[in-house]
C-alpha positions as CSV (number, residue, x, y, z in Angstrom):
1,X,-71.0,14.4,62.7
2,X,-71.1,12.1,65.7
3,X,-68.6,11.8,68.6
4,X,-67.8,8.2,67.5
5,X,-66.6,9.5,64.2
6,X,-63.6,11.1,65.9
7,X,-60.5,9.2,67.1
8,X,-59.9,10.1,70.7
9,X,-56.1,9.6,70.2
10,X,-56.2,12.3,67.6
11,X,-58.0,14.7,70.0
12,X,-55.4,14.0,72.7
13,X,-52.6,14.6,70.1
14,X,-54.1,18.0,69.4
15,X,-54.2,18.6,73.2
16,X,-50.6,17.6,73.3
17,X,-51.2,15.0,76.1
18,X,-51.2,11.2,76.1
19,X,-54.0,10.9,78.6
20,X,-56.4,12.8,80.9
21,X,-57.6,12.2,84.5
22,X,-61.2,11.0,85.0
23,X,-62.6,14.5,85.5
24,X,-61.0,15.9,82.5
25,X,-61.8,12.8,80.4
26,X,-65.5,13.3,81.3
27,X,-65.3,16.9,80.4
28,X,-63.7,16.0,77.1
29,X,-66.6,13.6,76.3
30,X,-69.2,16.4,77.0
31,X,-67.2,18.9,74.9
32,X,-67.0,16.4,72.0
33,X,-70.7,15.8,72.0
34,X,-71.4,19.6,72.0
35,X,-68.9,20.3,69.3
36,X,-70.2,17.5,67.0
37,X,-73.8,18.8,67.5
38,X,-72.6,22.3,66.5
39,X,-70.5,21.3,63.5
40,X,-72.0,21.8,60.1
41,X,-69.2,20.4,57.8
42,X,-69.1,21.7,54.3
43,X,-66.7,20.8,51.5
44,X,-65.8,21.7,48.0
45,X,-63.1,20.6,45.5
46,X,-62.0,20.9,42.0
47,X,-59.7,18.7,39.9
48,X,-57.3,21.0,38.0
49,X,-54.4,20.5,35.5
50,X,-50.9,20.8,36.8
51,X,-48.1,22.2,34.7
52,X,-44.4,22.5,35.6
53,X,-42.9,25.6,34.0
54,X,-39.7,27.5,34.2
55,X,-41.3,29.8,36.7
56,X,-42.7,27.0,38.8
57,X,-45.7,24.8,39.1
58,X,-49.1,26.0,38.1
59,X,-52.5,24.6,39.2
60,X,-55.4,25.5,36.9
61,X,-53.2,28.3,35.5
62,X,-52.4,29.7,38.9
63,X,-48.7,29.9,39.7
64,X,-48.1,28.3,43.1
65,X,-45.2,29.9,44.8
66,X,-42.4,28.0,46.6
67,X,-40.2,25.1,45.9
68,X,-41.9,22.7,48.3
69,X,-45.3,22.7,46.5
70,X,-43.4,22.2,43.2
71,X,-41.6,19.2,44.7
72,X,-44.8,17.9,46.2
73,X,-46.5,17.9,42.7
74,X,-43.6,16.4,40.8
75,X,-44.8,13.9,38.3
76,X,-48.5,15.0,38.7
77,X,-50.5,16.0,35.7
78,X,-53.6,16.8,37.7
79,X,-54.3,17.8,41.3
80,X,-57.3,18.3,43.6
81,X,-57.8,21.7,45.2
82,X,-60.1,21.3,48.2
83,X,-61.6,23.3,51.0
84,X,-63.3,22.1,54.2
85,X,-65.0,24.0,57.0
86,X,-66.8,23.1,60.2
87,X,-68.8,26.3,59.7
88,X,-69.4,29.3,62.0
89,X,-71.2,27.6,64.9
90,X,-68.0,25.8,65.9
91,X,-66.1,29.1,66.0
92,X,-68.9,30.6,68.1
93,X,-68.7,27.7,70.6
94,X,-65.0,28.1,71.0
95,X,-65.3,31.9,71.5
96,X,-68.0,31.5,74.2
97,X,-66.0,29.0,76.1
98,X,-62.9,31.2,75.9
99,X,-64.8,33.7,78.0
100,X,-66.3,31.3,80.5
101,X,-64.0,28.3,80.8
102,X,-60.5,28.2,79.1
103,X,-60.1,24.5,79.8
104,X,-63.2,23.8,77.7
105,X,-62.1,26.3,75.1
106,X,-58.8,24.4,74.7
107,X,-60.7,21.1,74.5
108,X,-63.1,22.5,71.9
109,X,-60.1,23.7,69.8
110,X,-58.5,20.3,69.9
111,X,-61.7,18.5,69.1
112,X,-62.3,20.8,66.2
113,X,-58.8,20.1,64.9
114,X,-59.5,16.4,64.9
115,X,-62.9,17.0,63.4
116,X,-61.5,19.0,60.4
117,X,-59.0,16.2,59.8
118,X,-61.9,13.6,59.9
119,X,-63.9,15.6,57.3
120,X,-60.8,16.0,55.1
121,X,-60.1,12.3,55.3
122,X,-63.6,11.4,54.3
123,X,-63.5,13.9,51.4
124,X,-60.2,12.5,50.3
125,X,-61.6,9.0,50.3
126,X,-64.5,10.2,48.2
127,X,-62.2,11.8,45.7
128,X,-60.0,8.7,45.4
129,X,-63.0,6.5,44.8
130,X,-64.2,8.9,42.0
131,X,-60.8,9.4,40.4
132,X,-58.9,6.1,40.6
133,X,-55.4,7.3,40.1
134,X,-52.8,4.8,41.3
135,X,-50.9,7.4,43.3
136,X,-51.9,10.4,45.3
137,X,-49.8,12.8,47.4
138,X,-50.9,13.8,50.9
139,X,-52.7,17.1,51.4
140,X,-50.5,20.1,51.2
141,X,-51.7,23.5,52.4
142,X,-50.7,27.1,51.9
143,X,-48.4,27.9,54.8
144,X,-46.6,24.5,54.7
145,X,-42.9,24.9,54.0
146,X,-42.3,27.8,51.6
147,X,-45.8,27.6,50.0
148,X,-46.9,31.0,51.2
149,X,-50.0,31.6,53.2
150,X,-50.5,34.7,51.1
151,X,-51.9,32.5,48.3
152,X,-54.8,31.5,50.5
153,X,-57.2,34.0,49.0
154,X,-56.4,32.9,45.5
155,X,-57.1,29.3,46.3
156,X,-60.5,30.2,47.9
157,X,-61.4,32.3,44.9
158,X,-60.5,29.4,42.5
159,X,-63.0,27.2,44.4
160,X,-65.7,30.0,44.7
161,X,-65.6,28.8,48.3
162,X,-67.1,32.0,49.7
163,X,-70.3,31.6,47.8
164,X,-70.5,27.9,47.9
165,X,-69.5,27.0,51.5
166,X,-69.2,30.4,53.2
167,X,-65.4,30.4,53.5
168,X,-63.6,33.7,53.5
169,X,-60.1,35.0,54.0
170,X,-59.0,37.9,56.2
171,X,-56.5,40.5,55.2
172,X,-54.0,38.5,57.4
173,X,-54.7,35.5,55.2
174,X,-56.4,33.4,57.9
175,X,-59.6,31.5,57.0
176,X,-63.0,32.3,58.4
177,X,-64.6,30.2,59.8
178,X,-61.4,29.5,61.7
179,X,-61.8,25.7,61.7
180,X,-61.3,25.4,58.0
181,X,-58.7,24.0,55.6
182,X,-57.6,24.4,52.1
183,X,-55.2,21.9,50.5
184,X,-53.8,20.5,47.3
185,X,-53.5,16.8,46.6
186,X,-51.4,15.7,43.6
187,X,-52.7,12.8,41.4
188,X,-50.2,10.8,39.4
189,X,-49.7,7.6,37.3
190,X,-46.2,7.3,38.8
191,X,-45.0,7.0,42.4
192,X,-45.0,10.3,44.2
193,X,-42.6,11.7,46.8
194,X,-44.5,13.9,49.3
195,X,-43.0,17.1,50.6
196,X,-45.6,17.6,53.3
197,X,-44.4,18.5,56.8
198,X,-47.4,17.2,58.7
199,X,-49.0,13.8,59.1
200,X,-48.1,12.7,55.5
201,X,-48.3,8.9,56.2
202,X,-44.8,8.4,54.8
203,X,-41.6,7.7,56.6
204,X,-40.7,10.6,59.0
205,X,-37.0,9.9,58.3
206,X,-37.5,11.1,54.7
207,X,-39.6,14.2,55.6
208,X,-37.8,17.6,55.4
209,X,-39.7,18.7,58.5
210,X,-39.2,15.7,60.8
211,X,-37.3,17.7,63.4
212,X,-40.1,20.3,64.0
213,X,-43.3,18.4,63.0
214,X,-45.7,17.8,65.9
215,X,-46.8,14.5,64.2
216,X,-43.3,13.1,64.0
217,X,-43.3,9.4,64.7
218,X,-47.1,8.9,64.2
219,X,-46.7,8.1,60.5
220,X,-44.0,5.5,61.1
221,X,-46.1,3.8,63.8
222,X,-49.1,3.2,61.6
């Protein structure tokens, strides 16, 4: 991963600021270089059948809990289950900075957030090139809406992600390495209606989470 791979506007969005002064901007450039050097992105995915049953929607036979994920996969016969991680060295970089310089630690955290999104976007483009469905939903992760974070472990096990990319789940259902993502992307031959709360690329006015989403307005401006 190279610093030029990352959109500075995305990093600033994760920092929750529109701009930085010259000193902080220079620090951000240095932190971006160091984090990109430390990152070891790893990815895995599976294309699985989707079934809508009386109990809810299933993915590869696993019942996904919550109405939001069922809505998200409406009309989909298949879906992609994916996992992405920047790997342990990024977590170590953030931990060290949190002891010595909290400003850098916050920057590393924001840069890592943008980096994970970049890797997810690249993986999604690869998947769409290989499986040319006319319609895809946005990524939807456990913890979005009423899709419970407690299913995180089941999703990781379905991918065999611990063995294949070193991704594990704590008893609190957080991912380790910390800068990691699991997500579901619906695939359909008919138009889809996303139920994602975050950066979905569709109109914010139609999103059920538009009042609380930190990305509100960005989708409409693209």
